[in-house]
TIVO-2410 file (N, C-alpha, C; in nm, 3 decimals):
# residues 177
REC num residu      c1      c2      c3 atome chaine
REC   1      M   4.877  -4.219  -5.441     N      A
REC   1      M   4.771  -4.179  -5.356    CA      A
REC   1      M   4.830  -4.092  -5.245     C      A
REC   2      Q   4.758  -3.980  -5.221     N      A
REC   2      Q   4.807  -3.889  -5.118    CA      A
REC   2      Q   4.753  -3.931  -4.983     C      A
REC   3      H   4.838  -3.914  -4.889     N      A
REC   3      H   4.802  -3.952  -4.754    CA      A
REC   3      H   4.787  -3.825  -4.670     C      A
REC   4      T   4.669  -3.799  -4.613     N      A
REC   4      T   4.647  -3.679  -4.528    CA      A
REC   4      T   4.653  -3.722  -4.383     C      A
REC   5      A   4.710  -3.633  -4.306     N      A
REC   5      A   4.720  -3.661  -4.163    CA      A
REC   5      A   4.585  -3.631  -4.099     C      A
REC   6      H   4.536  -3.721  -4.025     N      A
REC   6      H   4.406  -3.705  -3.960    CA      A
REC   6      H   4.430  -3.680  -3.811     C      A
REC   7      H   4.384  -3.559  -3.766     N      A
REC   7      H   4.397  -3.525  -3.624    CA      A
REC   7      H   4.271  -3.570  -3.552     C      A
REC   8      P   4.286  -3.631  -3.439     N      A
REC   8      P   4.167  -3.673  -3.366    CA      A
REC   8      P   4.089  -3.548  -3.320     C      A
REC   9      A   3.959  -3.554  -3.319     N      A
REC   9      A   3.874  -3.442  -3.277    CA      A
REC   9      A   3.891  -3.415  -3.127     C      A
REC  10      R   3.899  -3.286  -3.093     N      A
REC  10      R   3.913  -3.248  -2.953    CA      A
REC  10      R   3.775  -3.251  -2.887     C      A
REC  11      P   3.769  -3.282  -2.759     N      A
REC  11      P   3.640  -3.279  -2.691    CA      A
REC  11      P   3.587  -3.134  -2.690     C      A
REC  12      W   3.454  -3.119  -2.682     N      A
REC  12      W   3.391  -2.987  -2.693    CA      A
REC  12      W   3.435  -2.892  -2.582     C      A
REC  13      Y   3.460  -2.943  -2.462     N      A
REC  13      Y   3.494  -2.857  -2.350    CA      A
REC  13      Y   3.635  -2.800  -2.360     C      A
REC  14      K   3.714  -2.848  -2.457     N      A
REC  14      K   3.847  -2.793  -2.478    CA      A
REC  14      K   3.847  -2.687  -2.588     C      A
REC  15      E   3.733  -2.664  -2.648     N      A
REC  15      E   3.720  -2.562  -2.751    CA      A
REC  15      E   3.675  -2.431  -2.686     C      A
REC  16      P   3.719  -2.313  -2.734     N      A
REC  16      P   3.682  -2.185  -2.672    CA      A
REC  16      P   3.539  -2.140  -2.704     C      A
REC  17      W   3.486  -2.172  -2.822     N      A
REC  17      W   3.356  -2.119  -2.864    CA      A
REC  17      W   3.238  -2.164  -2.777     C      A
REC  18      P   3.230  -2.289  -2.734     N      A
REC  18      P   3.119  -2.324  -2.646    CA      A
REC  18      P   3.122  -2.245  -2.515     C      A
REC  19      W   3.242  -2.222  -2.461     N      A
REC  19      W   3.252  -2.146  -2.336    CA      A
REC  19      W   3.210  -2.000  -2.354     C      A
REC  20      I   3.245  -1.943  -2.467     N      A
REC  20      I   3.202  -1.805  -2.494    CA      A
REC  20      I   3.051  -1.800  -2.509     C      A
REC  21      L   2.994  -1.895  -2.584     N      A
REC  21      L   2.849  -1.896  -2.606    CA      A
REC  21      L   2.771  -1.923  -2.477     C      A
REC  22      F   2.822  -2.008  -2.390     N      A
REC  22      F   2.754  -2.035  -2.262    CA      A
REC  22      F   2.784  -1.926  -2.159     C      A
REC  23      G   2.901  -1.865  -2.168     N      A
REC  23      G   2.944  -1.767  -2.068    CA      A
REC  23      G   2.864  -1.638  -2.071     C      A
REC  24      L   2.833  -1.586  -2.190     N      A
REC  24      L   2.759  -1.460  -2.198    CA      A
REC  24      L   2.622  -1.468  -2.129     C      A
REC  25      P   2.539  -1.569  -2.158     N      A
REC  25      P   2.412  -1.575  -2.084    CA      A
REC  25      P   2.431  -1.600  -1.934     C      A
REC  26      A   2.533  -1.676  -1.897     N      A
REC  26      A   2.557  -1.703  -1.755    CA      A
REC  26      A   2.592  -1.573  -1.681     C      A
REC  27      V   2.676  -1.491  -1.740     N      A
REC  27      V   2.712  -1.363  -1.679    CA      A
REC  27      V   2.588  -1.274  -1.669     C      A
REC  28      S   2.503  -1.274  -1.771     N      A
REC  28      S   2.380  -1.194  -1.769    CA      A
REC  28      S   2.288  -1.238  -1.655     C      A
REC  29      V   2.278  -1.367  -1.632     N      A
REC  29      V   2.193  -1.417  -1.523    CA      A
REC  29      V   2.250  -1.373  -1.388     C      A
REC  30      V   2.380  -1.382  -1.369     N      A
REC  30      V   2.442  -1.341  -1.242    CA      A
REC  30      V   2.421  -1.191  -1.217     C      A
REC  31      V   2.442  -1.108  -1.319     N      A
REC  31      V   2.422  -0.964  -1.305    CA      A
REC  31      V   2.275  -0.933  -1.277     C      A
REC  32      G   2.184  -1.003  -1.345     N      A
REC  32      G   2.041  -0.984  -1.322    CA      A
REC  32      G   2.001  -1.018  -1.179     C      A
REC  33      I   2.054  -1.126  -1.124     N      A
REC  33      I   2.026  -1.164  -0.985    CA      A
REC  33      I   2.080  -1.060  -0.890     C      A
REC  34      F   2.199  -1.006  -0.918     N      A
REC  34      F   2.257  -0.901  -0.835    CA      A
REC  34      F   2.166  -0.778  -0.830     C      A
REC  35      F   2.119  -0.732  -0.947     N      A
REC  35      F   2.032  -0.615  -0.950    CA      A
REC  35      F   1.895  -0.642  -0.887     C      A
REC  36      L   1.844  -0.763  -0.901     N      A
REC  36      L   1.718  -0.799  -0.837    CA      A
REC  36      L   1.732  -0.793  -0.686     C      A
REC  37      M   1.839  -0.847  -0.632     N      A
REC  37      M   1.862  -0.843  -0.488    CA      A
REC  37      M   1.878  -0.699  -0.439     C      A
REC  38      A   1.948  -0.616  -0.516     N      A
REC  38      A   1.964  -0.475  -0.477    CA      A
REC  38      A   1.829  -0.404  -0.476     C      A
REC  39      A   1.743  -0.433  -0.573     N      A
REC  39      A   1.612  -0.370  -0.579    CA      A
REC  39      A   1.523  -0.415  -0.464     C      A
REC  40      I   1.530  -0.541  -0.426     N      A
REC  40      I   1.449  -0.592  -0.316    CA      A
REC  40      I   1.498  -0.535  -0.183     C      A
REC  41      K   1.629  -0.526  -0.167     N      A
REC  41      K   1.687  -0.481  -0.040    CA      A
REC  41      K   1.662  -0.332  -0.016     C      A
REC  42      S   1.668  -0.249  -0.117     N      A
REC  42      S   1.655  -0.104  -0.098    CA      A
REC  42      S   1.518  -0.057  -0.145     C      A
REC  43      D   1.426  -0.048  -0.049     N      A
REC  43      D   1.292   0.003  -0.077    CA      A
REC  43      D   1.301   0.154  -0.085     C      A
REC  44      D   1.259   0.212  -0.197     N      A
REC  44      D   1.269   0.356  -0.212    CA      A
REC  44      D   1.158   0.430  -0.138     C      A
REC  45      G   1.046   0.365  -0.111     N      A
REC  45      G   0.940   0.426  -0.032    CA      A
REC  45      G   0.881   0.551  -0.092     C      A
REC  46      L   0.887   0.568  -0.222     N      A
REC  46      L   0.838   0.691  -0.284    CA      A
REC  46      L   0.694   0.682  -0.329     C      A
REC  47      V   0.640   0.565  -0.345     N      A
REC  47      V   0.506   0.548  -0.399    CA      A
REC  47      V   0.407   0.532  -0.283     C      A
REC  48      T   0.296   0.605  -0.289     N      A
REC  48      T   0.194   0.595  -0.187    CA      A
REC  48      T   0.062   0.554  -0.250     C      A
REC  49      D  -0.017   0.480  -0.176     N      A
REC  49      D  -0.146   0.435  -0.227    CA      A
REC  49      D  -0.257   0.535  -0.202     C      A
REC  50      D  -0.245   0.614  -0.096     N      A
REC  50      D  -0.354   0.703  -0.058    CA      A
REC  50      D  -0.311   0.849  -0.071     C      A
REC  51      Y  -0.327   0.904  -0.191     N      A
REC  51      Y  -0.284   1.040  -0.216    CA      A
REC  51      Y  -0.369   1.141  -0.138     C      A
REC  52      Y  -0.495   1.113  -0.118     N      A
REC  52      Y  -0.584   1.205  -0.046    CA      A
REC  52      Y  -0.537   1.223   0.098     C      A
REC  53      K  -0.506   1.113   0.165     N      A
REC  53      K  -0.457   1.122   0.304    CA      A
REC  53      K  -0.325   1.197   0.309     C      A
REC  54      K  -0.236   1.172   0.213     N      A
REC  54      K  -0.107   1.242   0.210    CA      A
REC  54      K  -0.129   1.391   0.191     C      A
REC  55      G  -0.223   1.430   0.106     N      A
REC  55      G  -0.253   1.571   0.084    CA      A
REC  55      G  -0.304   1.638   0.210     C      A
REC  56      K  -0.391   1.569   0.283     N      A
REC  56      K  -0.442   1.623   0.409    CA      A
REC  56      K  -0.329   1.636   0.511     C      A
REC  57      A  -0.240   1.540   0.513     N      A
REC  57      A  -0.126   1.545   0.606    CA      A
REC  57      A  -0.035   1.663   0.574     C      A
REC  58      I  -0.016   1.693   0.446     N      A
REC  58      I   0.067   1.807   0.407    CA      A
REC  58      I   0.003   1.936   0.458     C      A
REC  59      N  -0.129   1.948   0.446     N      A
REC  59      N  -0.197   2.067   0.497    CA      A
REC  59      N  -0.180   2.081   0.648     C      A
REC  60      M  -0.185   1.968   0.720     N      A
REC  60      M  -0.163   1.972   0.865    CA      A
REC  60      M  -0.021   2.021   0.896     C      A
REC  61      E   0.076   1.974   0.819     N      A
REC  61      E   0.215   2.016   0.841    CA      A
REC  61      E   0.230   2.166   0.817     C      A
REC  62      L   0.163   2.218   0.714     N      A
REC  62      L   0.172   2.361   0.686    CA      A
REC  62      L   0.110   2.441   0.800     C      A
REC  63      R   0.002   2.392   0.859     N      A
REC  63      R  -0.059   2.459   0.974    CA      A
REC  63      R   0.038   2.464   1.092     C      A
REC  64      R   0.113   2.357   1.109     N      A
REC  64      R   0.211   2.353   1.219    CA      A
REC  64      R   0.322   2.454   1.195     C      A
REC  65      D   0.366   2.469   1.069     N      A
REC  65      D   0.468   2.569   1.035    CA      A
REC  65      D   0.416   2.709   1.063     C      A
REC  66      K   0.290   2.736   1.027     N      A
REC  66      K   0.231   2.869   1.050    CA      A
REC  66      K   0.217   2.895   1.200     C      A
REC  67      A   0.181   2.793   1.277     N      A
REC  67      A   0.170   2.809   1.422    CA      A
REC  67      A   0.305   2.848   1.482     C      A
REC  68      A   0.412   2.787   1.435     N      A
REC  68      A   0.546   2.820   1.484    CA      A
REC  68      A   0.584   2.963   1.446     C      A
REC  69      A   0.547   3.005   1.326     N      A
REC  69      A   0.576   3.142   1.283    CA      A
REC  69      A   0.499   3.242   1.369     C      A
REC  70      Q   0.375   3.212   1.404     N      A
REC  70      Q   0.296   3.301   1.489    CA      A
REC  70      Q   0.354   3.310   1.630     C      A
REC  71      M   0.419   3.204   1.673     N      A
REC  71      M   0.484   3.203   1.805    CA      A
REC  71      M   0.617   3.277   1.802     C      A
REC  72      G   0.661   3.316   1.682     N      A
REC  72      G   0.792   3.380   1.670    CA      A
REC  72      G   0.905   3.286   1.703     C      A
REC  73      L   0.887   3.159   1.670     N      A
REC  73      L   0.980   3.054   1.712    CA      A
REC  73      L   1.093   3.035   1.611     C      A
REC  74      S   1.213   3.036   1.660     N      A
REC  74      S   1.330   3.001   1.580    CA      A
REC  74      S   1.431   2.935   1.674     C      A
REC  75      A   1.529   2.869   1.617     N      A
REC  75      A   1.628   2.800   1.700    CA      A
REC  75      A   1.758   2.785   1.622     C      A
REC  76      Q   1.863   2.767   1.698     N      A
REC  76      Q   1.994   2.740   1.641    CA      A
REC  76      Q   2.043   2.610   1.703     C      A
REC  77      L   2.066   2.509   1.618     N      A
REC  77      L   2.111   2.378   1.664    CA      A
REC  77      L   2.260   2.364   1.637     C      A
REC  78      M   2.334   2.321   1.742     N      A
REC  78      M   2.477   2.302   1.729    CA      A
REC  78      M   2.512   2.157   1.760     C      A
REC  79      F   2.598   2.098   1.681     N      A
REC  79      F   2.642   1.961   1.699    CA      A
REC  79      F   2.774   1.959   1.774     C      A
REC  80      G   2.785   1.868   1.869     N      A
REC  80      G   2.908   1.855   1.946    CA      A
REC  80      G   3.018   1.789   1.865     C      A
REC  81      S   3.138   1.797   1.915     N      A
REC  81      S   3.253   1.740   1.844    CA      A
REC  81      S   3.248   1.587   1.838     C      A
REC  82      D   3.168   1.524   1.928     N      A
REC  82      D   3.156   1.379   1.925    CA      A
REC  82      D   3.059   1.330   1.818     C      A
REC  83      G   2.987   1.422   1.752     N      A
REC  83      G   2.894   1.385   1.646    CA      A
REC  83      G   2.757   1.343   1.694     C      A
REC  84      R   2.738   1.329   1.827     N      A
REC  84      R   2.609   1.284   1.881    CA      A
REC  84      R   2.543   1.388   1.971     C      A
REC  85      S   2.622   1.463   2.047     N      A
REC  85      S   2.563   1.558   2.141    CA      A
REC  85      S   2.512   1.681   2.067     C      A
REC  86      L   2.399   1.733   2.117     N      A
REC  86      L   2.332   1.846   2.055    CA      A
REC  86      L   2.306   1.954   2.157     C      A
REC  87      R   2.311   2.077   2.113     N      A
REC  87      R   2.275   2.192   2.197    CA      A
REC  87      R   2.187   2.282   2.110     C      A
REC  88      L   2.077   2.326   2.170     N      A
REC  88      L   1.976   2.403   2.096    CA      A
REC  88      L   1.948   2.532   2.171     C      A
REC  89      V   1.961   2.645   2.102     N      A
REC  89      V   1.927   2.776   2.158    CA      A
REC  89      V   1.801   2.823   2.086     C      A
REC  90      T   1.698   2.858   2.164     N      A
REC  90      T   1.568   2.894   2.106    CA      A
REC  90      T   1.536   3.041   2.128     C      A
REC  91      A   1.447   3.091   2.043     N      A
REC  91      A   1.388   3.223   2.059    CA      A
REC  91      A   1.240   3.206   2.032     C      A
REC  92      S   1.155   3.259   2.122     N      A
REC  92      S   1.011   3.241   2.107    CA      A
REC  92      S   0.938   3.351   2.182     C      A
REC  93      K   0.817   3.385   2.135     N      A
REC  93      K   0.731   3.482   2.204    CA      A
REC  93      K   0.655   3.416   2.320     C      A
REC  94      V   0.652   3.284   2.322     N      A
REC  94      V   0.579   3.210   2.425    CA      A
REC  94      V   0.674   3.114   2.497     C      A
REC  95      K   0.630   3.068   2.615     N      A
REC  95      K   0.710   2.972   2.690    CA      A
REC  95      K   0.703   2.836   2.622     C      A
REC  96      L   0.817   2.774   2.606     N      A
REC  96      L   0.825   2.643   2.542    CA      A
REC  96      L   0.824   2.534   2.648     C      A
REC  97      P   0.782   2.412   2.611     N      A
REC  97      P   0.781   2.301   2.707    CA      A
REC  97      P   0.922   2.260   2.750     C      A
REC  98      D   0.928   2.177   2.854     N      A
REC  98      D   1.057   2.133   2.907    CA      A
REC  98      D   1.130   2.036   2.815     C      A
REC  99      T   1.055   1.965   2.730     N      A
REC  99      T   1.118   1.873   2.634    CA      A
REC  99      T   1.062   1.898   2.494     C      A
REC 100      L   1.147   1.883   2.396     N      A
REC 100      L   1.111   1.898   2.255    CA      A
REC 100      L   1.162   1.776   2.179     C      A
REC 101      S   1.102   1.750   2.063     N      A
REC 101      S   1.144   1.638   1.978    CA      A
REC 101      S   1.223   1.692   1.859     C      A
REC 102      L   1.338   1.632   1.835     N      A
REC 102      L   1.421   1.669   1.721    CA      A
REC 102      L   1.430   1.548   1.629     C      A
REC 103      R   1.409   1.571   1.501     N      A
REC 103      R   1.423   1.464   1.401    CA      A
REC 103      R   1.523   1.507   1.296     C      A
REC 104      M   1.615   1.417   1.264     N      A
REC 104      M   1.708   1.438   1.154    CA      A
REC 104      M   1.668   1.340   1.045     C      A
REC 105      I   1.631   1.395   0.929     N      A
REC 105      I   1.576   1.314   0.822    CA      A
REC 105      I   1.678   1.306   0.708     C      A
REC 106      H   1.719   1.184   0.676     N      A
REC 106      H   1.812   1.161   0.566    CA      A
REC 106      H   1.736   1.186   0.436     C      A
REC 107      P   1.798   1.252   0.338     N      A
REC 107      P   1.725   1.288   0.216    CA      A
REC 107      P   1.685   1.170   0.126     C      A
REC 108      A   1.748   1.056   0.142     N      A
REC 108      A   1.719   0.946   0.050    CA      A
REC 108      A   1.680   0.816   0.120     C      A
REC 109      Q   1.735   0.786   0.235     N      A
REC 109      Q   1.711   0.658   0.301    CA      A
REC 109      Q   1.649   0.680   0.438     C      A
REC 110      D   1.523   0.643   0.454     N      A
REC 110      D   1.458   0.663   0.584    CA      A
REC 110      D   1.515   0.571   0.693     C      A
REC 111      D   1.592   0.471   0.655     N      A
REC 111      D   1.659   0.385   0.754    CA      A
REC 111      D   1.763   0.463   0.835     C      A
REC 112      Y   1.813   0.573   0.780     N      A
REC 112      Y   1.916   0.652   0.846    CA      A
REC 112      Y   1.860   0.766   0.930     C      A
REC 113      D   1.728   0.787   0.931     N      A
REC 113      D   1.666   0.894   1.009    CA      A
REC 113      D   1.698   0.874   1.158     C      A
REC 114      L   1.715   0.986   1.228     N      A
REC 114      L   1.748   0.983   1.371    CA      A
REC 114      L   1.653   1.074   1.448     C      A
REC 115      S   1.628   1.042   1.574     N      A
REC 115      S   1.545   1.124   1.662    CA      A
REC 115      S   1.615   1.143   1.795     C      A
REC 116      A   1.588   1.257   1.857     N      A
REC 116      A   1.644   1.285   1.989    CA      A
REC 116      A   1.545   1.367   2.069     C      A
REC 117      V   1.542   1.345   2.198     N      A
REC 117      V   1.462   1.426   2.288    CA      A
REC 117      V   1.552   1.538   2.339     C      A
REC 118      M   1.507   1.662   2.321     N      A
REC 118      M   1.582   1.777   2.367    CA      A
REC 118      M   1.524   1.822   2.501     C      A
REC 119      T   1.607   1.824   2.604     N      A
REC 119      T   1.563   1.857   2.740    CA      A
REC 119      T   1.613   1.995   2.779     C      A
REC 120      M   1.526   2.074   2.842     N      A
REC 120      M   1.563   2.210   2.881    CA      A
REC 120      M   1.677   2.205   2.982     C      A
REC 121      A   1.783   2.283   2.953     N      A
REC 121      A   1.900   2.290   3.040    CA      A
REC 121      A   1.915   2.429   3.100     C      A
REC 122      G   1.830   2.522   3.060     N      A
REC 122      G   1.836   2.659   3.108    CA      A
REC 122      G   1.742   2.743   3.025     C      A
REC 123      P   1.733   2.872   3.053     N      A
REC 123      P   1.645   2.958   2.973    CA      A
REC 123      P   1.687   2.957   2.826     C      A
REC 124      N   1.594   2.920   2.741     N      A
REC 124      N   1.617   2.915   2.596    CA      A
REC 124      N   1.727   2.818   2.554     C      A
REC 125      L   1.761   2.722   2.638     N      A
REC 125      L   1.869   2.628   2.608    CA      A
REC 125      L   1.822   2.485   2.630     C      A
REC 126      Y   1.845   2.402   2.531     N      A
REC 126      Y   1.809   2.260   2.538    CA      A
REC 126      Y   1.931   2.177   2.500     C      A
REC 127      Q   1.934   2.054   2.554     N      A
REC 127      Q   2.042   1.960   2.523    CA      A
REC 127      Q   1.982   1.824   2.489     C      A
REC 128      G   2.053   1.748   2.407     N      A
REC 128      G   2.009   1.614   2.373    CA      A
REC 128      G   2.124   1.534   2.313     C      A
REC 129      I   2.099   1.405   2.295     N      A
REC 129      I   2.201   1.316   2.238    CA      A
REC 129      I   2.134   1.229   2.131     C      A
REC 130      L   2.197   1.222   2.015     N      A
REC 130      L   2.149   1.134   1.909    CA      A
REC 130      L   2.182   0.990   1.944     C      A
REC 131      P   2.100   0.893   1.901     N      A
REC 131      P   2.129   0.753   1.932    CA      A
REC 131      P   2.257   0.702   1.866     C      A
REC 132      K   2.296   0.763   1.755     N      A
REC 132      K   2.421   0.725   1.689    CA      A
REC 132      K   2.468   0.842   1.603     C      A
REC 133      I   2.589   0.836   1.556     N      A
REC 133      I   2.645   0.942   1.471    CA      A
REC 133      I   2.575   0.934   1.335     C      A
REC 134      P   2.529   1.048   1.282     N      A
REC 134      P   2.464   1.046   1.150    CA      A
REC 134      P   2.559   0.997   1.041     C      A
REC 135      V   2.505   0.920   0.947     N      A
REC 135      V   2.586   0.873   0.834    CA      A
REC 135      V   2.622   0.991   0.745     C      A
REC 136      N   2.723   0.975   0.664     N      A
REC 136      N   2.762   1.082   0.572    CA      A
REC 136      N   2.653   1.107   0.470     C      A
REC 137      A   2.618   1.234   0.454     N      A
REC 137      A   2.523   1.277   0.352    CA      A
REC 137      A   2.557   1.422   0.319     C      A
REC 138      N   2.523   1.465   0.198     N      A
REC 138      N   2.549   1.604   0.161    CA      A
REC 138      N   2.465   1.702   0.242     C      A
REC 139      H   2.344   1.660   0.279     N      A
REC 139      H   2.258   1.744   0.361    CA      A
REC 139      H   2.157   1.658   0.435     C      A
REC 140      W   2.105   1.716   0.541     N      A
REC 140      W   2.002   1.654   0.624    CA      A
REC 140      W   1.888   1.754   0.641     C      A
REC 141      Y   1.766   1.704   0.655     N      A
REC 141      Y   1.653   1.787   0.693    CA      A
REC 141      Y   1.636   1.771   0.844     C      A
REC 142      V   1.623   1.883   0.914     N      A
REC 142      V   1.613   1.882   1.059    CA      A
REC 142      V   1.479   1.944   1.099     C      A
REC 143      Q   1.403   1.876   1.185     N      A
REC 143      Q   1.274   1.925   1.232    CA      A
REC 143      Q   1.273   1.927   1.384     C      A
REC 144      L   1.221   2.036   1.440     N      A
REC 144      L   1.202   2.048   1.583    CA      A
REC 144      L   1.055   2.071   1.608     C      A
REC 145      E   0.997   1.996   1.702     N      A
REC 145      E   0.853   2.008   1.728    CA      A
REC 145      E   0.824   1.978   1.874     C      A
REC 146      D   0.705   2.021   1.917     N      A
REC 146      D   0.660   1.987   2.051    CA      A
REC 146      D   0.601   1.846   2.049     C      A
REC 147      H   0.586   1.785   2.166     N      A
REC 147      H   0.538   1.647   2.170    CA      A
REC 147      H   0.391   1.634   2.130     C      A
REC 148      D   0.314   1.743   2.143     N      A
REC 148      D   0.173   1.740   2.103    CA      A
REC 148      D   0.155   1.764   1.953     C      A
REC 149      K   0.265   1.792   1.883     N      A
REC 149      K   0.265   1.816   1.738    CA      A
REC 149      K   0.173   1.931   1.698     C      A
REC 150      K   0.178   2.039   1.776     N      A
REC 150      K   0.100   2.159   1.745    CA      A
REC 150      K   0.180   2.254   1.657     C      A
REC 151      W   0.311   2.250   1.665     N      A
REC 151      W   0.397   2.337   1.584    CA      A
REC 151      W   0.523   2.260   1.546     C      A
REC 152      R   0.593   2.313   1.449     N      A
REC 152      R   0.724   2.260   1.412    CA      A
REC 152      R   0.803   2.368   1.340     C      A
REC 153      I   0.934   2.362   1.353     N      A
REC 153      I   1.024   2.445   1.273    CA      A
REC 153      I   1.124   2.350   1.208     C      A
REC 154      Q   1.174   2.391   1.095     N      A
REC 154      Q   1.265   2.303   1.022    CA      A
REC 154      Q   1.377   2.381   0.957     C      A
REC 155      G   1.479   2.308   0.920     N      A
REC 155      G   1.593   2.366   0.852    CA      A
REC 155      G   1.668   2.256   0.778     C      A
REC 156      E   1.774   2.296   0.713     N      A
REC 156      E   1.855   2.201   0.637    CA      A
REC 156      E   1.999   2.214   0.684     C      A
REC 157      W   2.058   2.101   0.724     N      A
REC 157      W   2.195   2.100   0.772    CA      A
REC 157      W   2.284   2.041   0.664     C      A
REC 158      K   2.389   2.114   0.630     N      A
REC 158      K   2.490   2.066   0.536    CA      A
REC 158      K   2.619   2.047   0.615     C      A
REC 159      P   2.652   1.921   0.646     N      A
REC 159      P   2.769   1.896   0.731    CA      A
REC 159      P   2.898   1.961   0.681     C      A
REC 160      G   2.913   1.976   0.550     N      A
REC 160      G   3.033   2.039   0.497    CA      A
REC 160      G   3.042   2.187   0.527     C      A
REC 161      S   2.930   2.248   0.567     N      A
REC 161      S   2.927   2.392   0.596    CA      A
REC 161      S   2.947   2.424   0.743     C      A
REC 162      G   2.960   2.325   0.827     N      A
REC 162      G   2.982   2.351   0.969    CA      A
REC 162      G   2.893   2.265   1.056     C      A
REC 163      Q   2.905   2.286   1.185     N      A
REC 163      Q   2.834   2.206   1.284    CA      A
REC 163      Q   2.714   2.280   1.343     C      A
REC 164      M   2.649   2.364   1.262     N      A
REC 164      M   2.538   2.444   1.312    CA      A
REC 164      M   2.431   2.453   1.204     C      A
REC 165      V   2.303   2.460   1.249     N      A
REC 165      V   2.193   2.477   1.155    CA      A
REC 165      V   2.089   2.569   1.217     C      A
REC 166      M   2.031   2.656   1.136     N      A
REC 166      M   1.923   2.745   1.180    CA      A
REC 166      M   1.790   2.677   1.149     C      A
REC 167      L   1.698   2.680   1.245     N      A
REC 167      L   1.565   2.623   1.229    CA      A
REC 167      L   1.462   2.736   1.238     C      A
REC 168      G   1.369   2.739   1.148     N      A
REC 168      G   1.268   2.844   1.147    CA      A
REC 168      G   1.328   2.974   1.096     C      A
REC 169      Q   1.251   3.080   1.111     N      A
REC 169      Q   1.297   3.212   1.069    CA      A
REC 169      Q   1.346   3.288   1.190     C      A
REC 170      P   1.470   3.335   1.191     N      A
REC 170      P   1.519   3.409   1.307    CA      A
REC 170      P   1.443   3.540   1.325     C      A
REC 171      H   1.417   3.576   1.450     N      A
REC 171      H   1.344   3.698   1.484    CA      A
REC 171      H   1.435   3.786   1.569     C      A
REC 172      L   1.415   3.915   1.560     N      A
REC 172      L   1.499   4.009   1.633    CA      A
REC 172      L   1.448   4.034   1.773     C      A
REC 173      E   1.322   4.000   1.803     N      A
REC 173      E   1.265   4.027   1.934    CA      A
REC 173      E   1.322   3.928   2.036     C      A
REC 174      P   1.342   3.972   2.159     N      A
REC 174      P   1.390   3.879   2.262    CA      A
REC 174      P   1.279   3.783   2.302     C      A
REC 175      A   1.317   3.669   2.352     N      A
REC 175      A   1.221   3.568   2.394    CA      A
REC 175      A   1.154   3.611   2.524     C      A
REC 176      E   1.024   3.584   2.536     N      A
REC 176      E   0.948   3.614   2.659    CA      A
REC 176      E   0.914   3.484   2.728     C      A
REC 177      H   0.920   3.488   2.861     N      A
REC 177      H   0.882   3.367   2.936    CA      A
REC 177      H   0.787   3.404   3.044     C      A
***
């Protein structure tokens, strides 16, 4: 009679296959929770419920752009070496108010948008300070407007191209006051 050696059975937790079979779904659940948290945390803000109101608002914005063009308004915005201080040189056919509103709009995250009040420091010269240094982005949208929101000029700043941005269409006529 042949005698076979009998090895005692190993407990299941010492075998590799149960861990592989349980591990794949567990990793999928962890990755799914990670992506769910990322989706909840970062609101893209791209969907609107009231398209009619948005369309009317766009028409109002276009009227403001045309009003600025009729005023012959343009400006050159320069950023200081500290990343926060601003200097604005304007050209206009009409006298501008003592303070203007400047908005820097991040192209993807509205949490990074910045605003500054530009105060007149001399003829055709305004100064202001951003509340913080703008985060790194390939480009920013920059808007300058009066506090009554009757006009606005805009431009696009690409930090890699320098510390200056042109707003509106430059005009060759000198500013009148």
